[in-house]
ChimeraX commands (.cxc) that place a marker at each C-alpha (Angstrom):
marker #1 position 17.52,6.56,-18.00 radius 0.5
marker #1 position 15.29,3.68,-17.19 radius 0.5
marker #1 position 14.11,3.21,-13.51 radius 0.5
marker #1 position 14.98,0.22,-11.81 radius 0.5
marker #1 position 12.33,-2.77,-11.62 radius 0.5
marker #1 position 13.57,-2.83,-7.92 radius 0.5
marker #1 position 11.59,-0.28,-5.80 radius 0.5
marker #1 position 13.60,0.16,-2.42 radius 0.5
marker #1 position 11.81,2.26,0.68 radius 0.5
marker #1 position 15.77,3.21,2.38 radius 0.5
marker #1 position 17.03,5.92,4.03 radius 0.5
marker #1 position 14.60,8.23,4.97 radius 0.5
marker #1 position 11.70,7.25,2.66 radius 0.5
marker #1 position 10.14,5.29,5.14 radius 0.5
marker #1 position 9.85,8.36,7.87 radius 0.5
marker #1 position 8.37,10.87,5.23 radius 0.5
marker #1 position 5.96,7.86,3.94 radius 0.5
marker #1 position 4.86,7.26,7.41 radius 0.5
marker #1 position 4.53,10.81,8.61 radius 0.5
marker #1 position 3.58,12.78,5.29 radius 0.5
marker #1 position 1.27,10.28,3.59 radius 0.5
marker #1 position 0.38,8.03,6.09 radius 0.5
marker #1 position -2.33,10.34,7.99 radius 0.5
marker #1 position -4.04,11.49,4.83 radius 0.5
marker #1 position -4.20,8.42,1.96 radius 0.5
marker #1 position -3.59,5.31,4.11 radius 0.5
marker #1 position -4.88,5.61,8.21 radius 0.5
marker #1 position -8.52,5.63,6.90 radius 0.5
marker #1 position -8.22,2.88,4.87 radius 0.5
marker #1 position -6.43,1.04,7.36 radius 0.5
marker #1 position -9.02,1.18,9.83 radius 0.5
marker #1 position -11.78,-0.22,7.32 radius 0.5
marker #1 position -9.24,-2.79,6.35 radius 0.5
marker #1 position -8.95,-4.04,9.94 radius 0.5
marker #1 position -12.54,-4.12,10.90 radius 0.5
marker #1 position -12.96,-6.38,7.79 radius 0.5
marker #1 position -10.04,-8.39,8.87 radius 0.5
marker #1 position -11.67,-8.53,12.17 radius 0.5
marker #1 position -15.13,-9.48,10.93 radius 0.5
marker #1 position -13.69,-12.60,10.05 radius 0.5
marker #1 position -13.06,-13.84,13.26 radius 0.5
marker #1 position -9.39,-14.85,12.45 radius 0.5
marker #1 position -7.13,-16.96,14.81 radius 0.5
marker #1 position -4.12,-16.16,12.60 radius 0.5
marker #1 position -3.71,-13.00,10.30 radius 0.5
marker #1 position -0.45,-12.96,7.77 radius 0.5
marker #1 position 0.20,-9.37,6.20 radius 0.5
marker #1 position 2.17,-8.72,3.35 radius 0.5
marker #1 position 3.41,-5.52,1.88 radius 0.5
marker #1 position 3.05,-4.21,5.41 radius 0.5
marker #1 position 5.09,-1.19,5.07 radius 0.5
marker #1 position 5.43,1.58,8.00 radius 0.5
marker #1 position 2.81,-0.87,9.98 radius 0.5
marker #1 position -0.12,1.46,9.68 radius 0.5
marker #1 position -2.64,-1.46,8.90 radius 0.5
marker #1 position -0.37,-3.72,11.34 radius 0.5
marker #1 position -1.39,-1.38,13.98 radius 0.5
marker #1 position -4.86,-0.92,13.45 radius 0.5
marker #1 position -5.23,-4.86,13.08 radius 0.5
marker #1 position -3.45,-5.25,16.20 radius 0.5
marker #1 position -6.09,-2.90,18.03 radius 0.5
marker #1 position -8.80,-4.35,16.70 radius 0.5
marker #1 position -8.14,-8.22,16.66 radius 0.5
marker #1 position -8.77,-9.96,19.67 radius 0.5
marker #1 position -5.23,-10.49,21.83 radius 0.5
marker #1 position -5.10,-14.21,21.50 radius 0.5
marker #1 position -5.02,-13.49,17.45 radius 0.5
marker #1 position -1.38,-14.14,16.09 radius 0.5
marker #1 position -0.64,-11.57,13.67 radius 0.5
marker #1 position 2.53,-12.02,11.49 radius 0.5
marker #1 position 3.52,-8.90,9.57 radius 0.5
marker #1 position 6.01,-8.60,6.57 radius 0.5
marker #1 position 7.46,-6.58,4.18 radius 0.5
marker #1 position 10.18,-6.79,1.33 radius 0.5
marker #1 position 11.83,-3.71,3.06 radius 0.5
marker #1 position 13.24,-4.29,6.13 radius 0.5
marker #1 position 13.75,-0.32,6.71 radius 0.5
marker #1 position 9.91,0.07,6.40 radius 0.5
marker #1 position 9.40,-2.97,8.52 radius 0.5
marker #1 position 11.65,-1.26,11.10 radius 0.5
marker #1 position 9.22,1.51,11.50 radius 0.5
marker #1 position 6.30,-0.94,11.99 radius 0.5
marker #1 position 8.03,-3.05,14.66 radius 0.5
marker #1 position 8.45,0.31,16.87 radius 0.5
marker #1 position 4.66,0.99,16.78 radius 0.5
marker #1 position 3.73,-2.40,18.69 radius 0.5
marker #1 position 4.60,-3.44,22.26 radius 0.5
marker #1 position 7.10,-6.28,22.84 radius 0.5
marker #1 position 4.54,-8.25,24.80 radius 0.5
marker #1 position 1.30,-7.61,21.79 radius 0.5
marker #1 position 0.88,-10.94,20.07 radius 0.5
marker #1 position 2.44,-9.98,16.60 radius 0.5
marker #1 position 5.90,-11.37,14.74 radius 0.5
marker #1 position 7.80,-9.30,11.95 radius 0.5
marker #1 position 9.61,-10.94,9.45 radius 0.5
marker #1 position 10.95,-9.69,6.14 radius 0.5
marker #1 position 9.49,-11.48,3.24 radius 0.5
marker #1 position 8.97,-11.26,-0.33 radius 0.5
marker #1 position 5.15,-11.88,-0.77 radius 0.5
marker #1 position 6.40,-14.06,-4.10 radius 0.5
marker #1 position 7.86,-16.53,-2.10 radius 0.5
marker #1 position 6.31,-16.50,1.50 radius 0.5
marker #1 position 8.42,-18.19,3.91 radius 0.5
marker #1 position 5.55,-20.33,5.91 radius 0.5
marker #1 position 3.79,-23.31,5.39 radius 0.5
marker #1 position 1.20,-24.38,3.60 radius 0.5
marker #1 position -2.11,-23.49,5.09 radius 0.5
marker #1 position -0.61,-21.49,8.11 radius 0.5
marker #1 position -3.16,-18.40,8.40 radius 0.5
marker #1 position -6.89,-17.82,8.06 radius 0.5
marker #1 position -6.61,-14.67,6.59 radius 0.5
marker #1 position -4.19,-12.97,4.24 radius 0.5
marker #1 position -3.98,-9.27,3.94 radius 0.5
marker #1 position -2.42,-6.20,2.30 radius 0.5
marker #1 position -3.24,-2.61,1.82 radius 0.5
marker #1 position -1.85,-1.19,-1.86 radius 0.5
marker #1 position 0.79,-3.59,-2.11 radius 0.5
marker #1 position -0.36,-5.97,-4.91 radius 0.5
marker #1 position 0.09,-2.84,-7.38 radius 0.5
marker #1 position 3.98,-3.61,-6.92 radius 0.5
marker #1 position 4.31,-7.05,-7.42 radius 0.5
marker #1 position 6.28,-7.80,-10.37 radius 0.5
marker #1 position 4.73,-11.49,-10.70 radius 0.5
marker #1 position 1.06,-11.18,-9.26 radius 0.5
marker #1 position 0.04,-14.48,-10.33 radius 0.5
marker #1 position 2.55,-16.04,-8.21 radius 0.5
marker #1 position 1.87,-13.55,-5.30 radius 0.5
marker #1 position -2.08,-15.25,-5.90 radius 0.5
marker #1 position -0.65,-18.34,-5.67 radius 0.5
marker #1 position 1.51,-17.94,-3.14 radius 0.5
marker #1 position -1.16,-16.25,-0.82 radius 0.5
marker #1 position -3.40,-18.99,-1.65 radius 0.5
marker #1 position -0.88,-21.76,-0.56 radius 0.5
marker #1 position -0.38,-20.33,3.09 radius 0.5
marker #1 position -4.09,-19.61,3.57 radius 0.5
marker #1 position -6.06,-22.76,5.31 radius 0.5
marker #1 position -9.14,-24.14,3.20 radius 0.5
marker #1 position -11.48,-21.49,3.54 radius 0.5
marker #1 position -9.24,-18.88,4.67 radius 0.5
marker #1 position -9.70,-15.13,2.89 radius 0.5
marker #1 position -7.49,-12.85,1.06 radius 0.5
marker #1 position -8.05,-9.38,1.59 radius 0.5
marker #1 position -6.28,-6.67,-0.70 radius 0.5
marker #1 position -7.05,-2.90,-1.53 radius 0.5
marker #1 position -5.87,-1.38,-4.71 radius 0.5
marker #1 position -5.89,2.41,-6.08 radius 0.5
marker #1 position -8.65,3.18,-8.30 radius 0.5
marker #1 position -7.33,5.42,-11.55 radius 0.5
marker #1 position -5.84,8.32,-11.48 radius 0.5
marker #1 position -8.95,9.81,-12.95 radius 0.5
marker #1 position -10.76,9.06,-9.45 radius 0.5
marker #1 position -7.34,9.96,-7.50 radius 0.5
marker #1 position -6.49,13.52,-8.28 radius 0.5
marker #1 position -3.82,13.23,-6.37 radius 0.5
marker #1 position -1.64,10.54,-7.73 radius 0.5
marker #1 position -2.81,12.29,-10.92 radius 0.5
marker #1 position -1.55,15.96,-10.43 radius 0.5
marker #1 position 1.61,14.19,-8.67 radius 0.5
marker #1 position 2.31,12.58,-11.93 radius 0.5
marker #1 position 1.82,15.52,-13.98 radius 0.5
marker #1 position 4.38,17.57,-12.07 radius 0.5
marker #1 position 7.52,14.87,-12.31 radius 0.5
marker #1 position 6.24,14.66,-16.31 radius 0.5
marker #1 position 6.23,18.27,-16.74 radius 0.5
marker #1 position 9.84,18.50,-15.59 radius 0.5
marker #1 position 11.69,15.70,-17.19 radius 0.5
marker #1 position 8.75,15.45,-20.57 radius 0.5
marker #1 position 11.50,13.42,-22.38 radius 0.5
marker #1 position 12.05,10.56,-19.35 radius 0.5
marker #1 position 9.40,10.74,-16.62 radius 0.5
marker #1 position 9.74,8.96,-13.28 radius 0.5
marker #1 position 7.53,6.08,-13.38 radius 0.5
marker #1 position 7.25,5.30,-9.78 radius 0.5
marker #1 position 4.11,7.45,-9.20 radius 0.5
marker #1 position 1.95,5.87,-12.28 radius 0.5
marker #1 position 2.30,2.07,-10.93 radius 0.5
marker #1 position 0.01,2.66,-7.55 radius 0.5
marker #1 position -3.32,3.45,-9.65 radius 0.5
marker #1 position -2.54,1.21,-12.82 radius 0.5
marker #1 position -3.72,-2.16,-11.71 radius 0.5
marker #1 position -7.51,-2.68,-11.48 radius 0.5
marker #1 position -9.90,-5.64,-10.03 radius 0.5
marker #1 position -11.00,-6.62,-13.41 radius 0.5
marker #1 position -7.11,-7.74,-13.99 radius 0.5
marker #1 position -7.13,-9.65,-10.77 radius 0.5
marker #1 position -10.05,-11.71,-11.22 radius 0.5
marker #1 position -8.62,-14.03,-13.49 radius 0.5
marker #1 position -5.07,-14.64,-11.96 radius 0.5
marker #1 position -7.01,-14.91,-8.63 radius 0.5
marker #1 position -9.27,-17.51,-9.81 radius 0.5
marker #1 position -6.13,-19.44,-11.46 radius 0.5
marker #1 position -4.89,-19.51,-8.70 radius 0.5
marker #1 position -7.42,-21.33,-6.72 radius 0.5
marker #1 position -9.64,-18.75,-5.13 radius 0.5
marker #1 position -13.50,-18.41,-5.16 radius 0.5
marker #1 position -16.16,-16.11,-3.76 radius 0.5
marker #1 position -14.47,-12.99,-4.92 radius 0.5
marker #1 position -16.13,-9.44,-4.53 radius 0.5
marker #1 position -15.14,-6.30,-4.89 radius 0.5
marker #1 position -15.85,-3.10,-3.08 radius 0.5
marker #1 position -15.46,0.82,-4.01 radius 0.5
marker #1 position -14.65,2.78,-0.96 radius 0.5
marker #1 position -14.68,6.67,-1.60 radius 0.5
marker #1 position -13.68,9.22,1.12 radius 0.5
marker #1 position -12.82,12.70,1.21 radius 0.5
marker #1 position -10.15,14.16,3.35 radius 0.5
marker #1 position -10.59,17.25,4.90 radius 0.5
marker #1 position -7.76,19.61,6.89 radius 0.5
marker #1 position -5.18,18.14,4.86 radius 0.5
marker #1 position -1.37,19.98,5.48 radius 0.5
marker #1 position -0.80,20.41,1.72 radius 0.5
marker #1 position 2.63,21.40,2.01 radius 0.5
marker #1 position 3.51,18.13,4.07 radius 0.5
marker #1 position 1.44,15.90,1.80 radius 0.5
marker #1 position 3.34,17.35,-1.45 radius 0.5
marker #1 position 6.42,16.40,0.80 radius 0.5
marker #1 position 5.46,13.07,1.03 radius 0.5
marker #1 position 4.26,12.62,-2.71 radius 0.5
marker #1 position 8.33,12.98,-3.48 radius 0.5
marker #1 position 10.11,12.07,-0.35 radius 0.5
marker #1 position 7.94,9.42,1.22 radius 0.5
marker #1 position 8.51,6.94,-2.34 radius 0.5
marker #1 position 11.30,5.93,-4.45 radius 0.5
marker #1 position 10.35,8.65,-6.80 radius 0.5
marker #1 position 12.64,10.82,-4.87 radius 0.5
marker #1 position 16.06,8.59,-5.88 radius 0.5
marker #1 position 14.49,8.91,-9.63 radius 0.5
marker #1 position 14.14,12.63,-9.57 radius 0.5
marker #1 position 17.43,13.03,-7.81 radius 0.5
marker #1 position 19.17,10.97,-10.63 radius 0.5
marker #1 position 18.01,13.14,-13.06 radius 0.5
marker #1 position 18.33,16.59,-11.47 radius 0.5
marker #1 position 19.44,16.37,-8.09 radius 0.5
marker #1 position 18.21,18.07,-4.77 radius 0.5
marker #1 position 17.05,21.20,-6.75 radius 0.5
marker #1 position 14.59,18.99,-8.97 radius 0.5
marker #1 position 13.17,17.25,-5.96 radius 0.5
marker #1 position 12.43,20.78,-4.11 radius 0.5
marker #1 position 11.21,22.62,-7.66 radius 0.5
marker #1 position 8.76,19.12,-8.05 radius 0.5
marker #1 position 7.49,19.50,-4.26 radius 0.5
marker #1 position 6.41,22.96,-4.89 radius 0.5
marker #1 position 4.66,22.07,-7.77 radius 0.5
marker #1 position 2.86,19.46,-6.70 radius 0.5
marker #1 position 1.88,21.89,-3.36 radius 0.5
marker #1 position 0.83,24.61,-5.93 radius 0.5
marker #1 position -1.51,22.13,-7.91 radius 0.5
marker #1 position -2.76,20.55,-4.97 radius 0.5
marker #1 position -3.81,23.78,-3.57 radius 0.5
marker #1 position -5.37,24.93,-6.75 radius 0.5
marker #1 position -7.38,21.65,-7.18 radius 0.5
marker #1 position -8.51,21.07,-3.20 radius 0.5
marker #1 position -8.77,24.74,-2.28 radius 0.5
marker #1 position -7.96,26.17,1.41 radius 0.5
marker #1 position -9.05,24.30,3.85 radius 0.5
marker #1 position -8.18,21.30,1.61 radius 0.5
marker #1 position -10.65,19.05,0.95 radius 0.5
marker #1 position -9.07,15.62,-1.17 radius 0.5
marker #1 position -10.98,12.96,-2.69 radius 0.5
marker #1 position -9.72,9.33,-2.44 radius 0.5
marker #1 position -11.25,5.93,-3.88 radius 0.5
marker #1 position -10.28,2.43,-3.69 radius 0.5
marker #1 position -11.15,-1.11,-3.98 radius 0.5
marker #1 position -11.03,-3.32,-1.52 radius 0.5
marker #1 position -10.91,-7.29,-2.94 radius 0.5
marker #1 position -11.80,-10.46,-1.00 radius 0.5
marker #1 position -11.29,-13.86,-2.17 radius 0.5
marker #1 position -12.07,-17.07,-0.30 radius 0.5
marker #1 position -9.53,-19.92,-0.51 radius 0.5
marker #1 position -11.86,-22.94,-1.70 radius 0.5
marker #1 position -12.87,-25.03,1.07 radius 0.5
marker #1 position -11.09,-28.91,1.56 radius 0.5
marker link #1:1,2 radius 0.2
marker link #1:2,3 radius 0.2
marker link #1:3,4 radius 0.2
marker link #1:4,5 radius 0.2
marker link #1:5,6 radius 0.2
marker link #1:6,7 radius 0.2
marker link #1:7,8 radius 0.2
marker link #1:8,9 radius 0.2
marker link #1:9,10 radius 0.2
marker link #1:10,11 radius 0.2
marker link #1:11,12 radius 0.2
marker link #1:12,13 radius 0.2
marker link #1:13,14 radius 0.2
marker link #1:14,15 radius 0.2
marker link #1:15,16 radius 0.2
marker link #1:16,17 radius 0.2
marker link #1:17,18 radius 0.2
marker link #1:18,19 radius 0.2
marker link #1:19,20 radius 0.2
marker link #1:20,21 radius 0.2
marker link #1:21,22 radius 0.2
marker link #1:22,23 radius 0.2
marker link #1:23,24 radius 0.2
marker link #1:24,25 radius 0.2
marker link #1:25,26 radius 0.2
marker link #1:26,27 radius 0.2
marker link #1:27,28 radius 0.2
marker link #1:28,29 radius 0.2
marker link #1:29,30 radius 0.2
marker link #1:30,31 radius 0.2
marker link #1:31,32 radius 0.2
marker link #1:32,33 radius 0.2
marker link #1:33,34 radius 0.2
marker link #1:34,35 radius 0.2
marker link #1:35,36 radius 0.2
marker link #1:36,37 radius 0.2
marker link #1:37,38 radius 0.2
marker link #1:38,39 radius 0.2
marker link #1:39,40 radius 0.2
marker link #1:40,41 radius 0.2
marker link #1:41,42 radius 0.2
marker link #1:42,43 radius 0.2
marker link #1:43,44 radius 0.2
marker link #1:44,45 radius 0.2
marker link #1:45,46 radius 0.2
marker link #1:46,47 radius 0.2
marker link #1:47,48 radius 0.2
marker link #1:48,49 radius 0.2
marker link #1:49,50 radius 0.2
marker link #1:50,51 radius 0.2
marker link #1:51,52 radius 0.2
marker link #1:52,53 radius 0.2
marker link #1:53,54 radius 0.2
marker link #1:54,55 radius 0.2
marker link #1:55,56 radius 0.2
marker link #1:56,57 radius 0.2
marker link #1:57,58 radius 0.2
marker link #1:58,59 radius 0.2
marker link #1:59,60 radius 0.2
marker link #1:60,61 radius 0.2
marker link #1:61,62 radius 0.2
marker link #1:62,63 radius 0.2
marker link #1:63,64 radius 0.2
marker link #1:64,65 radius 0.2
marker link #1:65,66 radius 0.2
marker link #1:66,67 radius 0.2
marker link #1:67,68 radius 0.2
marker link #1:68,69 radius 0.2
marker link #1:69,70 radius 0.2
marker link #1:70,71 radius 0.2
marker link #1:71,72 radius 0.2
marker link #1:72,73 radius 0.2
marker link #1:73,74 radius 0.2
marker link #1:74,75 radius 0.2
marker link #1:75,76 radius 0.2
marker link #1:76,77 radius 0.2
marker link #1:77,78 radius 0.2
marker link #1:78,79 radius 0.2
marker link #1:79,80 radius 0.2
marker link #1:80,81 radius 0.2
marker link #1:81,82 radius 0.2
marker link #1:82,83 radius 0.2
marker link #1:83,84 radius 0.2
marker link #1:84,85 radius 0.2
marker link #1:85,86 radius 0.2
marker link #1:86,87 radius 0.2
marker link #1:87,88 radius 0.2
marker link #1:88,89 radius 0.2
marker link #1:89,90 radius 0.2
marker link #1:90,91 radius 0.2
marker link #1:91,92 radius 0.2
marker link #1:92,93 radius 0.2
marker link #1:93,94 radius 0.2
marker link #1:94,95 radius 0.2
marker link #1:95,96 radius 0.2
marker link #1:96,97 radius 0.2
marker link #1:97,98 radius 0.2
marker link #1:98,99 radius 0.2
marker link #1:99,100 radius 0.2
marker link #1:100,101 radius 0.2
marker link #1:101,102 radius 0.2
marker link #1:102,103 radius 0.2
marker link #1:103,104 radius 0.2
marker link #1:104,105 radius 0.2
marker link #1:105,106 radius 0.2
marker link #1:106,107 radius 0.2
marker link #1:107,108 radius 0.2
marker link #1:108,109 radius 0.2
marker link #1:109,110 radius 0.2
marker link #1:110,111 radius 0.2
marker link #1:111,112 radius 0.2
marker link #1:112,113 radius 0.2
marker link #1:113,114 radius 0.2
marker link #1:114,115 radius 0.2
marker link #1:115,116 radius 0.2
marker link #1:116,117 radius 0.2
marker link #1:117,118 radius 0.2
marker link #1:118,119 radius 0.2
marker link #1:119,120 radius 0.2
marker link #1:120,121 radius 0.2
marker link #1:121,122 radius 0.2
marker link #1:122,123 radius 0.2
marker link #1:123,124 radius 0.2
marker link #1:124,125 radius 0.2
marker link #1:125,126 radius 0.2
marker link #1:126,127 radius 0.2
marker link #1:127,128 radius 0.2
marker link #1:128,129 radius 0.2
marker link #1:129,130 radius 0.2
marker link #1:130,131 radius 0.2
marker link #1:131,132 radius 0.2
marker link #1:132,133 radius 0.2
marker link #1:133,134 radius 0.2
marker link #1:134,135 radius 0.2
marker link #1:135,136 radius 0.2
marker link #1:136,137 radius 0.2
marker link #1:137,138 radius 0.2
marker link #1:138,139 radius 0.2
marker link #1:139,140 radius 0.2
marker link #1:140,141 radius 0.2
marker link #1:141,142 radius 0.2
marker link #1:142,143 radius 0.2
marker link #1:143,144 radius 0.2
marker link #1:144,145 radius 0.2
marker link #1:145,146 radius 0.2
marker link #1:146,147 radius 0.2
marker link #1:147,148 radius 0.2
marker link #1:148,149 radius 0.2
marker link #1:149,150 radius 0.2
marker link #1:150,151 radius 0.2
marker link #1:151,152 radius 0.2
marker link #1:152,153 radius 0.2
marker link #1:153,154 radius 0.2
marker link #1:154,155 radius 0.2
marker link #1:155,156 radius 0.2
marker link #1:156,157 radius 0.2
marker link #1:157,158 radius 0.2
marker link #1:158,159 radius 0.2
marker link #1:159,160 radius 0.2
marker link #1:160,161 radius 0.2
marker link #1:161,162 radius 0.2
marker link #1:162,163 radius 0.2
marker link #1:163,164 radius 0.2
marker link #1:164,165 radius 0.2
marker link #1:165,166 radius 0.2
marker link #1:166,167 radius 0.2
marker link #1:167,168 radius 0.2
marker link #1:168,169 radius 0.2
marker link #1:169,170 radius 0.2
marker link #1:170,171 radius 0.2
marker link #1:171,172 radius 0.2
marker link #1:172,173 radius 0.2
marker link #1:173,174 radius 0.2
marker link #1:174,175 radius 0.2
marker link #1:175,176 radius 0.2
marker link #1:176,177 radius 0.2
marker link #1:177,178 radius 0.2
marker link #1:178,179 radius 0.2
marker link #1:179,180 radius 0.2
marker link #1:180,181 radius 0.2
marker link #1:181,182 radius 0.2
marker link #1:182,183 radius 0.2
marker link #1:183,184 radius 0.2
marker link #1:184,185 radius 0.2
marker link #1:185,186 radius 0.2
marker link #1:186,187 radius 0.2
marker link #1:187,188 radius 0.2
marker link #1:188,189 radius 0.2
marker link #1:189,190 radius 0.2
marker link #1:190,191 radius 0.2
marker link #1:191,192 radius 0.2
marker link #1:192,193 radius 0.2
marker link #1:193,194 radius 0.2
marker link #1:194,195 radius 0.2
marker link #1:195,196 radius 0.2
marker link #1:196,197 radius 0.2
marker link #1:197,198 radius 0.2
marker link #1:198,199 radius 0.2
marker link #1:199,200 radius 0.2
marker link #1:200,201 radius 0.2
marker link #1:201,202 radius 0.2
marker link #1:202,203 radius 0.2
marker link #1:203,204 radius 0.2
marker link #1:204,205 radius 0.2
marker link #1:205,206 radius 0.2
marker link #1:206,207 radius 0.2
marker link #1:207,208 radius 0.2
marker link #1:208,209 radius 0.2
marker link #1:209,210 radius 0.2
marker link #1:210,211 radius 0.2
marker link #1:211,212 radius 0.2
marker link #1:212,213 radius 0.2
marker link #1:213,214 radius 0.2
marker link #1:214,215 radius 0.2
marker link #1:215,216 radius 0.2
marker link #1:216,217 radius 0.2
marker link #1:217,218 radius 0.2
marker link #1:218,219 radius 0.2
marker link #1:219,220 radius 0.2
marker link #1:220,221 radius 0.2
marker link #1:221,222 radius 0.2
marker link #1:222,223 radius 0.2
marker link #1:223,224 radius 0.2
marker link #1:224,225 radius 0.2
marker link #1:225,226 radius 0.2
marker link #1:226,227 radius 0.2
marker link #1:227,228 radius 0.2
marker link #1:228,229 radius 0.2
marker link #1:229,230 radius 0.2
marker link #1:230,231 radius 0.2
marker link #1:231,232 radius 0.2
marker link #1:232,233 radius 0.2
marker link #1:233,234 radius 0.2
marker link #1:234,235 radius 0.2
marker link #1:235,236 radius 0.2
marker link #1:236,237 radius 0.2
marker link #1:237,238 radius 0.2
marker link #1:238,239 radius 0.2
marker link #1:239,240 radius 0.2
marker link #1:240,241 radius 0.2
marker link #1:241,242 radius 0.2
marker link #1:242,243 radius 0.2
marker link #1:243,244 radius 0.2
marker link #1:244,245 radius 0.2
marker link #1:245,246 radius 0.2
marker link #1:246,247 radius 0.2
marker link #1:247,248 radius 0.2
marker link #1:248,249 radius 0.2
marker link #1:249,250 radius 0.2
marker link #1:250,251 radius 0.2
marker link #1:251,252 radius 0.2
marker link #1:252,253 radius 0.2
marker link #1:253,254 radius 0.2
marker link #1:254,255 radius 0.2
marker link #1:255,256 radius 0.2
marker link #1:256,257 radius 0.2
marker link #1:257,258 radius 0.2
marker link #1:258,259 radius 0.2
marker link #1:259,260 radius 0.2
marker link #1:260,261 radius 0.2
marker link #1:261,262 radius 0.2
marker link #1:262,263 radius 0.2
marker link #1:263,264 radius 0.2
marker link #1:264,265 radius 0.2
marker link #1:265,266 radius 0.2
marker link #1:266,267 radius 0.2
marker link #1:267,268 radius 0.2
marker link #1:268,269 radius 0.2
marker link #1:269,270 radius 0.2
marker link #1:270,271 radius 0.2
marker link #1:271,272 radius 0.2
view
């Protein structure tokens, strides 16, 4: 059965994503992304594909209180988790939004930022055009993308586990986050009008990881959970969680040392 092109983060997925994946693979990179955005000294920032607000919280902590932060995501359930991380008196606006059709006027923001969202956009060229449109002249588009399975063994091992159980029709979601490169992004970014493109590889090793929790997140913290259940029910989901945990323990040891690698991309809208 082919998987839907629409990747829905609904039900218990947002909570599992935030609780089991966030502390391992998202938090450290969120802090780095927020540091890079804050260094640009923007007055207004738009975050797309914000998920459960891990970057949003880091941005709000590092940006001046006067800097307006607008947080968007295609999935309202994810955005509700993000909203709960911010106080009502903080300068943050939350809005469901599709990164391919942003509901904002031209030139509304100094910075557009997205952590690990670009890989999922069905039309990346259109997303880049929209980011360019809502930026002020001289504004910056910052986003991060995972490097390949070869450089992120957690993703490879998780994908292999689901493929082993469903060799004839493996769920594909766990392949998508590791399947887009800076080389692929360069031409559409330039075509959208951006210049001053740069890419920084940031590698880190995460220690003290609860591998059982991490494996749970890889299955229940994203839409692969529904893809697995559609093929084999709850039993299949539990089997894959156990298989991923076993593979993680074999690969990363006890105490676990988990290698991660991502690419931070920056592109500037041409000045007027």
